C-alpha positions in Angstrom: 15.1 -22.7 -13.6 11.7 -24.5 -13.6 9.0 -22.7 -11.9 7.3 -24.6 -9.0 5.1 -21.6 -8.3 3.0 -20.8 -11.4 3.6 -17.5 -13.2 0.5 -15.4 -13.0 -0.9 -15.3 -16.6 -2.7 -12.0 -15.9 0.5 -10.1 -15.0 1.7 -7.9 -17.8 5.5 -7.8 -17.9 6.6 -5.2 -20.4 6.6 -1.8 -18.5 6.1 -3.4 -15.1 9.1 -5.7 -15.0 10.7 -4.6 -11.7 14.4 -4.9 -10.9 14.9 -6.1 -7.3 18.2 -4.9 -5.9 19.3 -7.1 -3.0 22.4 -5.9 -1.2 23.2 -5.3 2.5 25.2 -2.1 1.7 22.6 0.7 1.9 24.6 3.2 0.0 25.4 0.8 -2.8 21.9 -0.4 -3.3 20.5 3.1 -3.2 23.0 4.1 -5.8 21.9 1.2 -8.0 18.3 2.1 -7.6 19.1 5.7 -8.6 20.9 4.5 -11.7 18.1 2.3 -12.7 15.5 5.0 -12.1 17.5 7.4 -14.2 17.3 4.9 -17.1 13.6 4.4 -16.7 13.8 1.1 -15.0 11.5 0.5 -12.0 13.3 -1.0 -9.0 12.8 -2.1 -5.4 15.6 -2.4 -2.8 16.1 -5.1 -0.2 18.6 -5.0 2.7 19.5 -8.7 2.4 18.6 -12.0 0.9 16.8 -13.1 4.1 14.5 -10.1 3.9 13.8 -10.6 0.2 13.0 -14.3 0.7 10.8 -13.6 3.7 8.8 -11.1 1.6 8.5 -13.5 -1.4 6.9 -16.1 0.9 4.4 -13.6 2.2 3.5 -11.6 -0.9 2.5 -13.4 -4.1 2.6 -10.2 -6.0 6.4 -10.2 -5.8 6.4 -13.3 -8.0 5.4 -11.1 -11.0 7.8 -10.7 -13.9 11.1 -9.2 -12.6 14.9 -9.3 -12.6 17.0 -9.8 -9.4 20.3 -8.0 -8.9 21.9 -10.1 -6.1 25.1 -9.2 -4.3 27.2 -12.3 -3.8 28.7 -11.4 -0.4 26.0 -10.5 2.2 25.2 -11.0 5.8 23.6 -12.9 7.4 22.6 -14.8 4.2 25.1 -14.8 1.4 24.0 -14.2 -2.2 24.8 -17.8 -3.1 22.7 -19.1 -0.2 19.9 -16.8 -1.2 20.1 -18.1 -4.8 19.9 -21.7 -3.7 16.7 -20.9 -1.7 15.2 -19.1 -4.7 15.8 -22.2 -6.8 14.2 -24.4 -4.2 11.1 -22.2 -4.3 11.0 -22.6 -8.1 12.0 -19.0 -8.8 11.5 -18.5 -12.6 13.1 -15.0 -13.2 16.6 -14.0 -14.2 19.1 -13.5 -11.4 22.2 -11.3 -12.0 25.0 -11.6 -9.5 27.1 -8.6 -8.4 30.6 -9.7 -7.4 33.6 -8.2 -5.7 37.3 -8.9 -6.0 38.2 -12.5 -5.6 34.6 -13.7 -6.1 34.8 -14.4 -9.8 35.0 -18.2 -9.4 31.9 -18.2 -7.2 30.0 -16.1 -9.8 31.0 -18.4 -12.7 29.8 -21.4 -10.6 26.5 -19.7 -10.0 25.9 -19.0 -13.7 26.6 -22.7 -14.4 24.0 -23.5 -11.7 21.3 -21.4 -13.4 22.0 -17.8 -12.7 21.4 -15.4 -15.6 24.8 -13.6 -15.5 27.2 -11.8 -13.2 29.0 -8.4 -13.2 32.2 -7.7 -11.3 32.6 -4.6 -9.2 33.5 -1.9 -10.0 31.4 -1.9 -13.2 30.5 0.6 -15.9 27.0 1.9 -15.5 26.1 1.3 -19.1 27.3 -2.3 -19.0 25.1 -3.0 -16.0 22.1 -1.4 -17.5 22.7 -3.3 -20.8 22.8 -6.6 -18.8 19.7 -5.7 -16.9 17.8 -4.8 -20.1 18.8 -8.2 -21.6 17.6 -10.0 -18.5 14.3 -8.1 -18.6 13.8 -9.1 -22.2 14.4 -12.7 -21.2 11.8 -12.3 -18.4 9.3 -10.8 -20.7 9.7 -13.7 -23.1 9.3 -16.2 -20.3 6.1 -14.4 -19.1 4.7 -14.6 -22.6 5.5 -18.3 -23.0 4.0 -19.0 -19.6 0.7 -17.3 -20.5 0.6 -19.0 -23.9 1.4 -22.4 -22.3 -1.4 -22.0 -19.8 -3.9 -21.1 -22.4 -2.8 -24.0 -24.7 -3.1 -26.5 -21.8 -6.5 -25.2 -20.8 -7.7 -25.6 -24.4 -6.2 -29.2 -24.5 -8.1 -30.1 -21.3 -11.4 -28.8 -22.9 -11.2 -31.2 -25.9 -13.8 -33.9 -25.9 -12.8 -37.6 -25.7 -13.4 -38.1 -29.4 -11.4 -35.0 -30.2 -8.5 -36.3 -28.1 -8.6 -39.6 -30.0 -8.5 -37.7 -33.4 -5.7 -35.5 -32.0 -3.6 -38.6 -31.2 -4.0 -39.8 -34.8 -3.1 -36.4 -36.2 0.1 -36.2 -34.1 1.1 -39.6 -35.5 0.9 -38.0 -39.0 -2.1 -39.9 -40.2 -4.4 -38.5 -42.9 -8.2 -38.2 -42.5 -8.9 -41.4 -44.4 -6.5 -43.4 -42.3 -8.0 -41.9 -39.1 -11.5 -42.7 -40.3 -10.5 -46.3 -41.0 -8.7 -46.7 -37.6 -11.6 -45.2 -35.6 -14.5 -46.7 -37.7 -16.0 -43.3 -38.6 -16.4 -41.4 -41.9 -13.7 -39.0 -43.3 -16.3 -36.3 -43.1 -16.7 -36.8 -39.3 -12.9 -36.8 -39.0 -12.8 -33.5 -40.8 -15.4 -32.1 -38.5 -13.4 -33.1 -35.4 -10.2 -31.9 -36.9 -11.7 -28.4 -37.6 -12.9 -28.2 -34.0 -9.5 -29.2 -32.7 -7.8 -26.5 -34.7 -10.3 -23.9 -33.7 -10.1 -24.7 -30.0 -6.3 -24.9 -30.0 -6.0 -21.8 -32.3 -3.7 -23.5 -34.9 -3.9 -23.6 -38.6 -2.1 -26.8 -39.5 -1.1 -30.2 -38.1 2.5 -29.0 -38.2 1.8 -26.0 -36.1 -0.1 -28.3 -33.7 2.8 -30.7 -33.4 5.2 -27.8 -32.7 3.0 -26.4 -29.9 2.6 -29.9 -28.4 6.3 -30.3 -28.3 6.9 -26.9 -27.0 4.4 -26.8 -24.1 4.2 -30.5 -23.2 1.3 -32.8 -23.0 0.5 -33.0 -19.3 -3.0 -31.7 -19.7 -3.6 -34.2 -22.5 -2.0 -37.4 -21.1 
């Protein structure tokens, strides 16, 4: 899911990646929190999707790197309805559905619609923890990419007009002499700008530069 709300680049995700347990059954969610805690996984519990969504809108800190365990059948707001609202908010983190008997088709549809995965009740504790750990690793990777993307786009925006012109030529695969001819400057000047571009964008080659441009987009440059 694309994030409409930016991921905070200052939030560290590794040890602080919280698991949000959203379930209207108090005993069940407390049991899940105990299981996660026993495996060294920090968690927070929520009595329903409506409560979780209300808190998300009020507290930006809840947007930090996390995983959501979401029961599919809840009142007054179902897990599927909660998930749709999360998507509309631009929620970037993995959502793992917990389903009961007869809800398998809904869970499969949710995964096709962007959910991370689902687990059918009753489940084995180790299987749930394994899936949560996999989702946490995905969240950590997303957090790292978001931070790296922001830094790269900030560096792009800081290029001078002349450096942006040289960058365009480099991305077209042109050599220094060709760039010099196109721009009416000397190859030595092209080399100077090229070195500055590589230094500012923290790349070592035109190939690496092209890869990062493709990976992180060019909105700051265009």
